[in-house]
Structures are given as C-alpha cells and as structure tokens.
PDB file with one MODEL, atoms N, CA, C and O in Angstrom:
MODEL        1
ATOM      1  N   MET A   1     -40.365-170.721   0.828  1.00  0.00           N
ATOM      2  CA  MET A   1     -38.980-170.821   0.417  1.00  0.00           C
ATOM      3  C   MET A   1     -38.120-170.801   1.680  1.00  0.00           C
ATOM      4  O   MET A   1     -38.205-169.867   2.478  1.00  0.00           O
ATOM      5  N   ASN A   2     -37.297-171.828   1.858  1.00  0.00           N
ATOM      6  CA  ASN A   2     -36.495-171.866   3.079  1.00  0.00           C
ATOM      7  C   ASN A   2     -35.127-171.222   2.877  1.00  0.00           C
ATOM      8  O   ASN A   2     -34.728-170.913   1.754  1.00  0.00           O
ATOM      9  N   CYS A   3     -34.433-171.029   3.966  1.00  0.00           N
ATOM     10  CA  CYS A   3     -33.166-170.297   3.946  1.00  0.00           C
ATOM     11  C   CYS A   3     -32.072-171.038   3.187  1.00  0.00           C
ATOM     12  O   CYS A   3     -31.196-170.397   2.607  1.00  0.00           O
ATOM     13  N   SER A   4     -32.097-172.361   3.173  1.00  0.00           N
ATOM     14  CA  SER A   4     -31.045-173.104   2.471  1.00  0.00           C
ATOM     15  C   SER A   4     -31.116-172.861   0.969  1.00  0.00           C
ATOM     16  O   SER A   4     -30.080-172.801   0.307  1.00  0.00           O
ATOM     17  N   VAL A   5     -32.317-172.721   0.423  1.00  0.00           N
ATOM     18  CA  VAL A   5     -32.463-172.422  -1.007  1.00  0.00           C
ATOM     19  C   VAL A   5     -31.922-171.031  -1.309  1.00  0.00           C
ATOM     20  O   VAL A   5     -31.236-170.833  -2.312  1.00  0.00           O
ATOM     21  N   ILE A   6     -32.230-170.069  -0.445  1.00  0.00           N
ATOM     22  CA  ILE A   6     -31.737-168.709  -0.639  1.00  0.00           C
ATOM     23  C   ILE A   6     -30.220-168.682  -0.558  1.00  0.00           C
ATOM     24  O   ILE A   6     -29.572-168.020  -1.369  1.00  0.00           O
ATOM     25  N   ARG A   7     -29.639-169.394   0.412  1.00  0.00           N
ATOM     26  CA  ARG A   7     -28.166-169.450   0.531  1.00  0.00           C
ATOM     27  C   ARG A   7     -27.534-170.067  -0.711  1.00  0.00           C
ATOM     28  O   ARG A   7     -26.501-169.592  -1.181  1.00  0.00           O
ATOM     29  N   TYR A   8     -28.156-171.139  -1.255  1.00  0.00           N
ATOM     30  CA  TYR A   8     -27.640-171.768  -2.457  1.00  0.00           C
ATOM     31  C   TYR A   8     -27.642-170.788  -3.631  1.00  0.00           C
ATOM     32  O   TYR A   8     -26.672-170.724  -4.386  1.00  0.00           O
ATOM     33  N   ILE A   9     -28.714-170.035  -3.785  1.00  0.00           N
ATOM     34  CA  ILE A   9     -28.798-169.052  -4.868  1.00  0.00           C
ATOM     35  C   ILE A   9     -27.718-167.991  -4.695  1.00  0.00           C
ATOM     36  O   ILE A   9     -27.064-167.607  -5.665  1.00  0.00           O
ATOM     37  N   ILE A  10     -27.527-167.517  -3.471  1.00  0.00           N
ATOM     38  CA  ILE A  10     -26.525-166.479  -3.206  1.00  0.00           C
ATOM     39  C   ILE A  10     -25.125-166.983  -3.526  1.00  0.00           C
ATOM     40  O   ILE A  10     -24.327-166.248  -4.108  1.00  0.00           O
ATOM     41  N   GLN A  11     -24.810-168.223  -3.158  1.00  0.00           N
ATOM     42  CA  GLN A  11     -23.474-168.759  -3.387  1.00  0.00           C
ATOM     43  C   GLN A  11     -23.225-169.121  -4.840  1.00  0.00           C
ATOM     44  O   GLN A  11     -22.079-169.078  -5.287  1.00  0.00           O
ATOM     45  N   SER A  12     -24.267-169.479  -5.597  1.00  0.00           N
ATOM     46  CA  SER A  12     -24.068-169.958  -6.959  1.00  0.00           C
ATOM     47  C   SER A  12     -23.968-168.834  -7.999  1.00  0.00           C
ATOM     48  O   SER A  12     -23.452-169.068  -9.092  1.00  0.00           O
ATOM     49  N   VAL A  13     -24.437-167.650  -7.697  1.00  0.00           N
ATOM     50  CA  VAL A  13     -24.377-166.544  -8.651  1.00  0.00           C
ATOM     51  C   VAL A  13     -23.186-165.663  -8.301  1.00  0.00           C
ATOM     52  O   VAL A  13     -23.103-165.139  -7.190  1.00  0.00           O
ATOM     53  N   ALA A  14     -22.267-165.500  -9.242  1.00  0.00           N
ATOM     54  CA  ALA A  14     -21.027-164.768  -8.975  1.00  0.00           C
ATOM     55  C   ALA A  14     -21.224-163.252  -8.991  1.00  0.00           C
ATOM     56  O   ALA A  14     -20.674-162.556  -8.139  1.00  0.00           O
ATOM     57  N   ASP A  15     -21.988-162.735  -9.932  1.00  0.00           N
ATOM     58  CA  ASP A  15     -22.151-161.297 -10.080  1.00  0.00           C
ATOM     59  C   ASP A  15     -23.285-160.810  -9.174  1.00  0.00           C
ATOM     60  O   ASP A  15     -24.423-161.262  -9.300  1.00  0.00           O
ATOM     61  N   GLU A  16     -22.970-159.891  -8.265  1.00  0.00           N
ATOM     62  CA  GLU A  16     -23.946-159.423  -7.284  1.00  0.00           C
ATOM     63  C   GLU A  16     -25.135-158.727  -7.931  1.00  0.00           C
ATOM     64  O   GLU A  16     -26.265-158.906  -7.476  1.00  0.00           O
ATOM     65  N   SER A  17     -24.912-157.933  -8.983  1.00  0.00           N
ATOM     66  CA  SER A  17     -26.027-157.235  -9.616  1.00  0.00           C
ATOM     67  C   SER A  17     -26.993-158.227 -10.260  1.00  0.00           C
ATOM     68  O   SER A  17     -28.205-158.013 -10.236  1.00  0.00           O
ATOM     69  N   VAL A  18     -26.473-159.296 -10.827  1.00  0.00           N
ATOM     70  CA  VAL A  18     -27.329-160.336 -11.400  1.00  0.00           C
ATOM     71  C   VAL A  18     -28.089-161.048 -10.287  1.00  0.00           C
ATOM     72  O   VAL A  18     -29.275-161.350 -10.424  1.00  0.00           O
ATOM     73  N   LEU A  19     -27.395-161.309  -9.188  1.00  0.00           N
ATOM     74  CA  LEU A  19     -28.025-161.971  -8.046  1.00  0.00           C
ATOM     75  C   LEU A  19     -29.197-161.163  -7.508  1.00  0.00           C
ATOM     76  O   LEU A  19     -30.257-161.718  -7.222  1.00  0.00           O
ATOM     77  N   ILE A  20     -29.011-159.865  -7.371  1.00  0.00           N
ATOM     78  CA  ILE A  20     -30.083-159.008  -6.872  1.00  0.00           C
ATOM     79  C   ILE A  20     -31.284-159.066  -7.802  1.00  0.00           C
ATOM     80  O   ILE A  20     -32.419-159.175  -7.339  1.00  0.00           O
ATOM     81  N   GLU A  21     -31.050-158.995  -9.104  1.00  0.00           N
ATOM     82  CA  GLU A  21     -32.162-159.043 -10.057  1.00  0.00           C
ATOM     83  C   GLU A  21     -32.876-160.395 -10.027  1.00  0.00           C
ATOM     84  O   GLU A  21     -34.102-160.452 -10.125  1.00  0.00           O
ATOM     85  N   VAL A  22     -32.109-161.490  -9.892  1.00  0.00           N
ATOM     86  CA  VAL A  22     -32.722-162.826  -9.827  1.00  0.00           C
ATOM     87  C   VAL A  22     -33.600-162.942  -8.593  1.00  0.00           C
ATOM     88  O   VAL A  22     -34.735-163.411  -8.682  1.00  0.00           O
ATOM     89  N   LEU A  23     -33.090-162.519  -7.446  1.00  0.00           N
ATOM     90  CA  LEU A  23     -33.866-162.619  -6.215  1.00  0.00           C
ATOM     91  C   LEU A  23     -35.077-161.684  -6.223  1.00  0.00           C
ATOM     92  O   LEU A  23     -36.141-162.044  -5.719  1.00  0.00           O
ATOM     93  N   LYS A  24     -34.920-160.490  -6.790  1.00  0.00           N
ATOM     94  CA  LYS A  24     -36.045-159.559  -6.846  1.00  0.00           C
ATOM     95  C   LYS A  24     -37.149-160.097  -7.745  1.00  0.00           C
ATOM     96  O   LYS A  24     -38.329-159.878  -7.472  1.00  0.00           O
ATOM     97  N   MET A  25     -36.778-160.808  -8.828  1.00  0.00           N
ATOM     98  CA  MET A  25     -37.791-161.366  -9.720  1.00  0.00           C
ATOM     99  C   MET A  25     -38.448-162.595  -9.099  1.00  0.00           C
ATOM    100  O   MET A  25     -39.649-162.808  -9.263  1.00  0.00           O
ATOM    101  N   SER A  26     -37.661-163.404  -8.386  1.00  0.00           N
ATOM    102  CA  SER A  26     -38.170-164.654  -7.840  1.00  0.00           C
ATOM    103  C   SER A  26     -39.025-164.455  -6.598  1.00  0.00           C
ATOM    104  O   SER A  26     -39.968-165.208  -6.355  1.00  0.00           O
ATOM    105  N   PHE A  27     -38.692-163.448  -5.822  1.00  0.00           N
ATOM    106  CA  PHE A  27     -39.365-163.227  -4.546  1.00  0.00           C
ATOM    107  C   PHE A  27     -39.803-161.774  -4.471  1.00  0.00           C
ATOM    108  O   PHE A  27     -39.503-160.978  -5.360  1.00  0.00           O
ATOM    109  N   ASP A  28     -40.496-161.446  -3.432  1.00  0.00           N
ATOM    110  CA  ASP A  28     -40.924-160.066  -3.230  1.00  0.00           C
ATOM    111  C   ASP A  28     -39.928-159.358  -2.335  1.00  0.00           C
ATOM    112  O   ASP A  28     -40.127-159.260  -1.124  1.00  0.00           O
ATOM    113  N   TRP A  29     -38.846-158.863  -2.939  1.00  0.00           N
ATOM    114  CA  TRP A  29     -37.780-158.177  -2.211  1.00  0.00           C
ATOM    115  C   TRP A  29     -37.666-156.742  -2.700  1.00  0.00           C
ATOM    116  O   TRP A  29     -38.030-156.431  -3.834  1.00  0.00           O
ATOM    117  N   ILE A  30     -37.156-155.869  -1.833  1.00  0.00           N
ATOM    118  CA  ILE A  30     -36.821-154.512  -2.241  1.00  0.00           C
ATOM    119  C   ILE A  30     -35.406-154.218  -1.761  1.00  0.00           C
ATOM    120  O   ILE A  30     -34.902-154.863  -0.842  1.00  0.00           O
ATOM    121  N   THR A  31     -34.778-153.243  -2.390  1.00  0.00           N
ATOM    122  CA  THR A  31     -33.428-152.830  -2.007  1.00  0.00           C
ATOM    123  C   THR A  31     -33.502-151.782  -0.897  1.00  0.00           C
ATOM    124  O   THR A  31     -34.567-151.215  -0.655  1.00  0.00           O
ATOM    125  N   PRO A  32     -32.388-151.521  -0.223  1.00  0.00           N
ATOM    126  CA  PRO A  32     -32.385-150.457   0.786  1.00  0.00           C
ATOM    127  C   PRO A  32     -32.783-149.093   0.215  1.00  0.00           C
ATOM    128  O   PRO A  32     -33.401-148.288   0.913  1.00  0.00           O
ATOM    129  N   GLN A  33     -32.437-148.830  -1.035  1.00  0.00           N
ATOM    130  CA  GLN A  33     -32.799-147.565  -1.660  1.00  0.00           C
ATOM    131  C   GLN A  33     -34.317-147.450  -1.799  1.00  0.00           C
ATOM    132  O   GLN A  33     -34.891-146.392  -1.543  1.00  0.00           O
ATOM    133  N   GLU A  34     -34.960-148.545  -2.205  1.00  0.00           N
ATOM    134  CA  GLU A  34     -36.414-148.540  -2.338  1.00  0.00           C
ATOM    135  C   GLU A  34     -37.096-148.430  -0.966  1.00  0.00           C
ATOM    136  O   GLU A  34     -38.113-147.751  -0.823  1.00  0.00           O
ATOM    137  N   ALA A  35     -36.526-149.102   0.036  1.00  0.00           N
ATOM    138  CA  ALA A  35     -37.075-149.009   1.390  1.00  0.00           C
ATOM    139  C   ALA A  35     -36.917-147.600   1.937  1.00  0.00           C
ATOM    140  O   ALA A  35     -37.803-147.097   2.629  1.00  0.00           O
ATOM    141  N   ALA A  36     -35.783-146.952   1.629  1.00  0.00           N
ATOM    142  CA  ALA A  36     -35.537-145.584   2.098  1.00  0.00           C
ATOM    143  C   ALA A  36     -36.593-144.627   1.544  1.00  0.00           C
ATOM    144  O   ALA A  36     -37.085-143.759   2.266  1.00  0.00           O
ATOM    145  N   GLU A  37     -36.938-144.782   0.280  1.00  0.00           N
ATOM    146  CA  GLU A  37     -37.974-143.940  -0.314  1.00  0.00           C
ATOM    147  C   GLU A  37     -39.334-144.200   0.338  1.00  0.00           C
ATOM    148  O   GLU A  37     -40.078-143.265   0.633  1.00  0.00           O
ATOM    149  N   ALA A  38     -39.651-145.480   0.560  1.00  0.00           N
ATOM    150  CA  ALA A  38     -40.943-145.831   1.147  1.00  0.00           C
ATOM    151  C   ALA A  38     -41.052-145.375   2.597  1.00  0.00           C
ATOM    152  O   ALA A  38     -42.125-144.957   3.031  1.00  0.00           O
ATOM    153  N   TRP A  39     -39.962-145.449   3.351  1.00  0.00           N
ATOM    154  CA  TRP A  39     -39.969-145.126   4.778  1.00  0.00           C
ATOM    155  C   TRP A  39     -39.652-143.669   5.064  1.00  0.00           C
ATOM    156  O   TRP A  39     -39.836-143.206   6.189  1.00  0.00           O
ATOM    157  N   GLY A  40     -39.175-142.936   4.053  1.00  0.00           N
ATOM    158  CA  GLY A  40     -38.863-141.524   4.248  1.00  0.00           C
ATOM    159  C   GLY A  40     -37.590-141.268   5.045  1.00  0.00           C
ATOM    160  O   GLY A  40     -37.486-140.272   5.760  1.00  0.00           O
ATOM    161  N   ILE A  41     -36.612-142.186   4.914  1.00  0.00           N
ATOM    162  CA  ILE A  41     -35.320-142.013   5.592  1.00  0.00           C
ATOM    163  C   ILE A  41     -34.211-142.232   4.576  1.00  0.00           C
ATOM    164  O   ILE A  41     -34.489-142.570   3.425  1.00  0.00           O
ATOM    165  N   SER A  42     -32.969-142.047   4.976  1.00  0.00           N
ATOM    166  CA  SER A  42     -31.845-142.168   4.040  1.00  0.00           C
ATOM    167  C   SER A  42     -31.474-143.631   3.791  1.00  0.00           C
ATOM    168  O   SER A  42     -31.791-144.512   4.591  1.00  0.00           O
ATOM    169  N   ASP A  43     -30.795-143.872   2.665  1.00  0.00           N
ATOM    170  CA  ASP A  43     -30.313-145.214   2.335  1.00  0.00           C
ATOM    171  C   ASP A  43     -29.396-145.735   3.443  1.00  0.00           C
ATOM    172  O   ASP A  43     -29.487-146.892   3.854  1.00  0.00           O
ATOM    173  N   ARG A  44     -28.524-144.863   3.909  1.00  0.00           N
ATOM    174  CA  ARG A  44     -27.546-145.256   4.921  1.00  0.00           C
ATOM    175  C   ARG A  44     -28.221-145.660   6.230  1.00  0.00           C
ATOM    176  O   ARG A  44     -27.762-146.581   6.904  1.00  0.00           O
ATOM    177  N   ARG A  45     -29.309-144.977   6.593  1.00  0.00           N
ATOM    178  CA  ARG A  45     -30.030-145.328   7.818  1.00  0.00           C
ATOM    179  C   ARG A  45     -30.688-146.694   7.671  1.00  0.00           C
ATOM    180  O   ARG A  45     -30.714-147.472   8.625  1.00  0.00           O
ATOM    181  N   VAL A  46     -31.222-146.999   6.482  1.00  0.00           N
ATOM    182  CA  VAL A  46     -31.817-148.318   6.235  1.00  0.00           C
ATOM    183  C   VAL A  46     -30.741-149.390   6.364  1.00  0.00           C
ATOM    184  O   VAL A  46     -30.980-150.437   6.965  1.00  0.00           O
ATOM    185  N   GLN A  47     -29.560-149.141   5.806  1.00  0.00           N
ATOM    186  CA  GLN A  47     -28.467-150.108   5.904  1.00  0.00           C
ATOM    187  C   GLN A  47     -28.048-150.321   7.361  1.00  0.00           C
ATOM    188  O   GLN A  47     -27.747-151.445   7.765  1.00  0.00           O
ATOM    189  N   ALA A  48     -28.028-149.250   8.143  1.00  0.00           N
ATOM    190  CA  ALA A  48     -27.676-149.365   9.562  1.00  0.00           C
ATOM    191  C   ALA A  48     -28.733-150.173  10.312  1.00  0.00           C
ATOM    192  O   ALA A  48     -28.394-150.993  11.165  1.00  0.00           O
ATOM    193  N   LEU A  49     -30.006-149.950  10.003  1.00  0.00           N
ATOM    194  CA  LEU A  49     -31.073-150.721  10.634  1.00  0.00           C
ATOM    195  C   LEU A  49     -30.951-152.204  10.294  1.00  0.00           C
ATOM    196  O   LEU A  49     -31.172-153.062  11.149  1.00  0.00           O
ATOM    197  N   CYS A  50     -30.600-152.501   9.048  1.00  0.00           N
ATOM    198  CA  CYS A  50     -30.407-153.893   8.637  1.00  0.00           C
ATOM    199  C   CYS A  50     -29.220-154.508   9.375  1.00  0.00           C
ATOM    200  O   CYS A  50     -29.310-155.635   9.864  1.00  0.00           O
ATOM    201  N   ALA A  51     -28.129-153.787   9.456  1.00  0.00           N
ATOM    202  CA  ALA A  51     -26.921-154.287  10.119  1.00  0.00           C
ATOM    203  C   ALA A  51     -27.143-154.527  11.605  1.00  0.00           C
ATOM    204  O   ALA A  51     -26.544-155.435  12.182  1.00  0.00           O
ATOM    205  N   ASN A  52     -27.991-153.728  12.226  1.00  0.00           N
ATOM    206  CA  ASN A  52     -28.264-153.872  13.656  1.00  0.00           C
ATOM    207  C   ASN A  52     -29.352-154.897  13.956  1.00  0.00           C
ATOM    208  O   ASN A  52     -29.698-155.114  15.117  1.00  0.00           O
ATOM    209  N   GLY A  53     -29.895-155.529  12.914  1.00  0.00           N
ATOM    210  CA  GLY A  53     -30.908-156.557  13.112  1.00  0.00           C
ATOM    211  C   GLY A  53     -32.284-156.023  13.465  1.00  0.00           C
ATOM    212  O   GLY A  53     -33.088-156.738  14.062  1.00  0.00           O
ATOM    213  N   GLN A  54     -32.566-154.789  13.109  1.00  0.00           N
ATOM    214  CA  GLN A  54     -33.851-154.186  13.448  1.00  0.00           C
ATOM    215  C   GLN A  54     -34.902-154.352  12.359  1.00  0.00           C
ATOM    216  O   GLN A  54     -36.067-154.015  12.572  1.00  0.00           O
ATOM    217  N   VAL A  55     -34.508-154.867  11.194  1.00  0.00           N
ATOM    218  CA  VAL A  55     -35.450-155.073  10.093  1.00  0.00           C
ATOM    219  C   VAL A  55     -35.755-156.570  10.012  1.00  0.00           C
ATOM    220  O   VAL A  55     -34.840-157.383   9.887  1.00  0.00           O
ATOM    221  N   GLU A  56     -37.020-156.932  10.082  1.00  0.00           N
ATOM    222  CA  GLU A  56     -37.450-158.331  10.071  1.00  0.00           C
ATOM    223  C   GLU A  56     -37.245-158.957   8.694  1.00  0.00           C
ATOM    224  O   GLU A  56     -37.609-158.358   7.681  1.00  0.00           O
ATOM    225  N   GLY A  57     -36.663-160.157   8.648  1.00  0.00           N
ATOM    226  CA  GLY A  57     -36.558-160.937   7.425  1.00  0.00           C
ATOM    227  C   GLY A  57     -35.538-160.467   6.417  1.00  0.00           C
ATOM    228  O   GLY A  57     -35.566-160.911   5.270  1.00  0.00           O
ATOM    229  N   VAL A  58     -34.638-159.586   6.805  1.00  0.00           N
ATOM    230  CA  VAL A  58     -33.641-159.055   5.879  1.00  0.00           C
ATOM    231  C   VAL A  58     -32.615-160.137   5.530  1.00  0.00           C
ATOM    232  O   VAL A  58     -32.276-160.978   6.363  1.00  0.00           O
ATOM    233  N   VAL A  59     -32.122-160.102   4.274  1.00  0.00           N
ATOM    234  CA  VAL A  59     -31.114-161.049   3.803  1.00  0.00           C
ATOM    235  C   VAL A  59     -29.872-160.272   3.417  1.00  0.00           C
ATOM    236  O   VAL A  59     -29.948-159.311   2.652  1.00  0.00           O
ATOM    237  N   ARG A  60     -28.725-160.684   3.945  1.00  0.00           N
ATOM    238  CA  ARG A  60     -27.446-160.039   3.643  1.00  0.00           C
ATOM    239  C   ARG A  60     -26.848-160.676   2.405  1.00  0.00           C
ATOM    240  O   ARG A  60     -26.714-161.897   2.327  1.00  0.00           O
ATOM    241  N   LEU A  61     -26.486-159.841   1.431  1.00  0.00           N
ATOM    242  CA  LEU A  61     -25.758-160.308   0.265  1.00  0.00           C
ATOM    243  C   LEU A  61     -24.284-159.999   0.476  1.00  0.00           C
ATOM    244  O   LEU A  61     -23.883-159.595   1.568  1.00  0.00           O
ATOM    245  N   LYS A  62     -23.495-160.182  -0.534  1.00  0.00           N
ATOM    246  CA  LYS A  62     -22.063-159.928  -0.396  1.00  0.00           C
ATOM    247  C   LYS A  62     -21.790-158.512   0.090  1.00  0.00           C
ATOM    248  O   LYS A  62     -21.048-158.313   1.051  1.00  0.00           O
ATOM    249  N   ARG A  63     -22.389-157.531  -0.575  1.00  0.00           N
ATOM    250  CA  ARG A  63     -22.156-156.130  -0.195  1.00  0.00           C
ATOM    251  C   ARG A  63     -23.439-155.358   0.046  1.00  0.00           C
ATOM    252  O   ARG A  63     -23.402-154.135   0.184  1.00  0.00           O
ATOM    253  N   GLY A  64     -24.557-156.033   0.100  1.00  0.00           N
ATOM    254  CA  GLY A  64     -25.816-155.304   0.228  1.00  0.00           C
ATOM    255  C   GLY A  64     -26.857-156.088   0.996  1.00  0.00           C
ATOM    256  O   GLY A  64     -26.565-157.112   1.614  1.00  0.00           O
ATOM    257  N   TRP A  65     -28.074-155.586   0.943  1.00  0.00           N
ATOM    258  CA  TRP A  65     -29.190-156.152   1.686  1.00  0.00           C
ATOM    259  C   TRP A  65     -30.399-156.300   0.773  1.00  0.00           C
ATOM    260  O   TRP A  65     -30.568-155.528  -0.171  1.00  0.00           O
ATOM    261  N   LEU A  66     -31.228-157.282   1.050  1.00  0.00           N
ATOM    262  CA  LEU A  66     -32.541-157.417   0.428  1.00  0.00           C
ATOM    263  C   LEU A  66     -33.567-157.459   1.548  1.00  0.00           C
ATOM    264  O   LEU A  66     -33.405-158.189   2.526  1.00  0.00           O
ATOM    265  N   ILE A  67     -34.619-156.673   1.398  1.00  0.00           N
ATOM    266  CA  ILE A  67     -35.646-156.516   2.419  1.00  0.00           C
ATOM    267  C   ILE A  67     -36.963-157.028   1.847  1.00  0.00           C
ATOM    268  O   ILE A  67     -37.318-156.668   0.725  1.00  0.00           O
ATOM    269  N   PRO A  68     -37.696-157.856   2.588  1.00  0.00           N
ATOM    270  CA  PRO A  68     -38.994-158.324   2.079  1.00  0.00           C
ATOM    271  C   PRO A  68     -39.955-157.160   1.856  1.00  0.00           C
ATOM    272  O   PRO A  68     -40.018-156.230   2.661  1.00  0.00           O
ATOM    273  N   LYS A  69     -40.702-157.222   0.755  1.00  0.00           N
ATOM    274  CA  LYS A  69     -41.694-156.177   0.478  1.00  0.00           C
ATOM    275  C   LYS A  69     -42.725-156.151   1.583  1.00  0.00           C
ATOM    276  O   LYS A  69     -43.090-157.190   2.132  1.00  0.00           O
ATOM    277  N   GLY A  70     -43.192-154.963   1.905  1.00  0.00           N
ATOM    278  CA  GLY A  70     -44.229-154.815   2.913  1.00  0.00           C
ATOM    279  C   GLY A  70     -43.718-154.788   4.344  1.00  0.00           C
ATOM    280  O   GLY A  70     -44.509-154.703   5.284  1.00  0.00           O
ATOM    281  N   THR A  71     -42.403-154.859   4.519  1.00  0.00           N
ATOM    282  CA  THR A  71     -41.844-154.796   5.866  1.00  0.00           C
ATOM    283  C   THR A  71     -42.054-153.389   6.415  1.00  0.00           C
ATOM    284  O   THR A  71     -41.687-152.411   5.762  1.00  0.00           O
ATOM    285  N   PRO A  72     -42.638-153.275   7.601  1.00  0.00           N
ATOM    286  CA  PRO A  72     -42.855-151.936   8.165  1.00  0.00           C
ATOM    287  C   PRO A  72     -41.554-151.310   8.635  1.00  0.00           C
ATOM    288  O   PRO A  72     -40.593-152.008   8.959  1.00  0.00           O
ATOM    289  N   LYS A  73     -41.538-149.994   8.666  1.00  0.00           N
ATOM    290  CA  LYS A  73     -40.365-149.261   9.154  1.00  0.00           C
ATOM    291  C   LYS A  73     -40.195-149.564  10.639  1.00  0.00           C
ATOM    292  O   LYS A  73     -41.151-149.449  11.406  1.00  0.00           O
ATOM    293  N   PRO A  74     -38.980-149.951  11.056  1.00  0.00           N
ATOM    294  CA  PRO A  74     -38.757-150.212  12.481  1.00  0.00           C
ATOM    295  C   PRO A  74     -38.862-148.928  13.299  1.00  0.00           C
ATOM    296  O   PRO A  74     -38.643-147.830  12.788  1.00  0.00           O
ATOM    297  N   ALA A  75     -39.197-149.087  14.561  1.00  0.00           N
ATOM    298  CA  ALA A  75     -39.277-147.933  15.456  1.00  0.00           C
ATOM    299  C   ALA A  75     -37.891-147.324  15.611  1.00  0.00           C
ATOM    300  O   ALA A  75     -36.886-148.035  15.636  1.00  0.00           O
ATOM    301  N   ASP A  76     -37.851-146.021  15.714  1.00  0.00           N
ATOM    302  CA  ASP A  76     -36.588-145.317  15.859  1.00  0.00           C
ATOM    303  C   ASP A  76     -36.160-145.375  17.317  1.00  0.00           C
ATOM    304  O   ASP A  76     -36.673-144.627  18.149  1.00  0.00           O
ATOM    305  N   GLY A  77     -35.227-146.255  17.626  1.00  0.00           N
ATOM    306  CA  GLY A  77     -34.770-146.439  18.996  1.00  0.00           C
ATOM    307  C   GLY A  77     -33.821-145.369  19.472  1.00  0.00           C
ATOM    308  O   GLY A  77     -33.430-145.363  20.639  1.00  0.00           O
ATOM    309  N   ARG A  78     -33.438-144.448  18.578  1.00  0.00           N
ATOM    310  CA  ARG A  78     -32.494-143.402  18.970  1.00  0.00           C
ATOM    311  C   ARG A  78     -33.169-142.309  19.781  1.00  0.00           C
ATOM    312  O   ARG A  78     -32.500-141.625  20.556  1.00  0.00           O
ATOM    313  N   ALA A  79     -34.473-142.124  19.626  1.00  0.00           N
ATOM    314  CA  ALA A  79     -35.182-141.051  20.323  1.00  0.00           C
ATOM    315  C   ALA A  79     -35.460-141.457  21.766  1.00  0.00           C
ATOM    316  O   ALA A  79     -35.441-142.641  22.103  1.00  0.00           O
ATOM    317  N   ARG A  80     -35.715-140.481  22.598  1.00  0.00           N
ATOM    318  CA  ARG A  80     -36.012-140.762  24.000  1.00  0.00           C
ATOM    319  C   ARG A  80     -37.441-141.226  24.194  1.00  0.00           C
ATOM    320  O   ARG A  80     -37.800-141.701  25.271  1.00  0.00           O
ATOM    321  N   ASN A  81     -38.260-141.092  23.160  1.00  0.00           N
ATOM    322  CA  ASN A  81     -39.652-141.575  23.179  1.00  0.00           C
ATOM    323  C   ASN A  81     -40.480-140.993  24.318  1.00  0.00           C
ATOM    324  O   ASN A  81     -41.238-141.709  24.972  1.00  0.00           O
ATOM    325  N   GLY A  82     -40.333-139.698  24.551  1.00  0.00           N
ATOM    326  CA  GLY A  82     -41.186-139.019  25.506  1.00  0.00           C
ATOM    327  C   GLY A  82     -40.793-139.162  26.961  1.00  0.00           C
ATOM    328  O   GLY A  82     -41.530-138.724  27.844  1.00  0.00           O
ATOM    329  N   ARG A  83     -39.654-139.762  27.226  1.00  0.00           N
ATOM    330  CA  ARG A  83     -39.229-139.880  28.624  1.00  0.00           C
ATOM    331  C   ARG A  83     -38.881-138.519  29.186  1.00  0.00           C
ATOM    332  O   ARG A  83     -38.351-137.660  28.483  1.00  0.00           O
ATOM    333  N   LYS A  84     -39.175-138.335  30.426  1.00  0.00           N
ATOM    334  CA  LYS A  84     -38.839-137.063  31.077  1.00  0.00           C
ATOM    335  C   LYS A  84     -37.360-137.038  31.429  1.00  0.00           C
ATOM    336  O   LYS A  84     -36.802-138.051  31.851  1.00  0.00           O
ATOM    337  N   PRO A  85     -36.728-135.893  31.258  1.00  0.00           N
ATOM    338  CA  PRO A  85     -35.303-135.817  31.616  1.00  0.00           C
ATOM    339  C   PRO A  85     -35.122-135.934  33.127  1.00  0.00           C
ATOM    340  O   PRO A  85     -35.977-135.532  33.915  1.00  0.00           O
ATOM    341  N   LYS A  86     -33.987-136.495  33.492  1.00  0.00           N
ATOM    342  CA  LYS A  86     -33.687-136.625  34.918  1.00  0.00           C
ATOM    343  C   LYS A  86     -33.427-135.245  35.514  1.00  0.00           C
ATOM    344  O   LYS A  86     -32.767-134.408  34.899  1.00  0.00           O
ATOM    345  N   ILE A  87     -33.949-135.016  36.712  1.00  0.00           N
ATOM    346  CA  ILE A  87     -33.759-133.751  37.400  1.00  0.00           C
ATOM    347  C   ILE A  87     -32.697-133.959  38.469  1.00  0.00           C
ATOM    348  O   ILE A  87     -32.809-134.837  39.324  1.00  0.00           O
ATOM    349  N   LYS A  88     -31.675-133.137  38.398  1.00  0.00           N
ATOM    350  CA  LYS A  88     -30.605-133.256  39.378  1.00  0.00           C
ATOM    351  C   LYS A  88     -31.077-132.714  40.720  1.00  0.00           C
ATOM    352  O   LYS A  88     -31.619-131.611  40.800  1.00  0.00           O
ATOM    353  N   SER A  89     -30.870-133.482  41.752  1.00  0.00           N
ATOM    354  CA  SER A  89     -31.252-133.007  43.098  1.00  0.00           C
ATOM    355  C   SER A  89     -30.134-132.151  43.673  1.00  0.00           C
ATOM    356  O   SER A  89     -28.954-132.422  43.448  1.00  0.00           O
ATOM    357  N   GLN A  90     -30.513-131.118  44.416  1.00  0.00           N
ATOM    358  CA  GLN A  90     -29.522-130.185  44.942  1.00  0.00           C
ATOM    359  C   GLN A  90     -29.209-130.435  46.376  1.00  0.00           C
ATOM    360  O   GLN A  90     -28.388-129.727  46.961  1.00  0.00           O
TER     361      GLN A  90
ENDMDL
END
C-alpha cells in the first residue's frame, strides 16, 4: 500500500474516529495508547516520539497518530547512555 492511497483515505473521511477504525481494520496499525501499553511508557511520551520522527512508519492524522503493528520501541535518547561525566580540571 503506497502513501498516496493512505493520503486519499485520510482526506476523504471527515470523522477522525471513523478514519482511525477504517485504517485499523484495513491495515495493521495501533494507536499511541496501545503502543504505550506495549512499550511500558506513557501515551504522551509515545506522541512525543512520533512528533520527533523517532518512530518508524508512523502516519499523522488530523489530531493523532497511527503506528504500524510490531514497531519496536525507539531507543530513549534522553539518557546519557553510560557516558562518564566530565571532570572539571583544577
């Protein structure tokens, strides 16, 4: 399924809740709430990851996001990831 078909579906359906249900039935998509439960993080954090482009294959709707099923949780870039703190020289 290419992006032009998805864009056409998004533009042709007026009610967002109906659009989400149509896309979820037609494709393997999950909502940010479902991804939050699967990944063990908050809904808001999933939305922030989507907005920052850290989730692969995410589709933006009018007011929400659709995430492909099976998408792995992105790495948490906020942590220092084991880096040693800088030592101030005297």
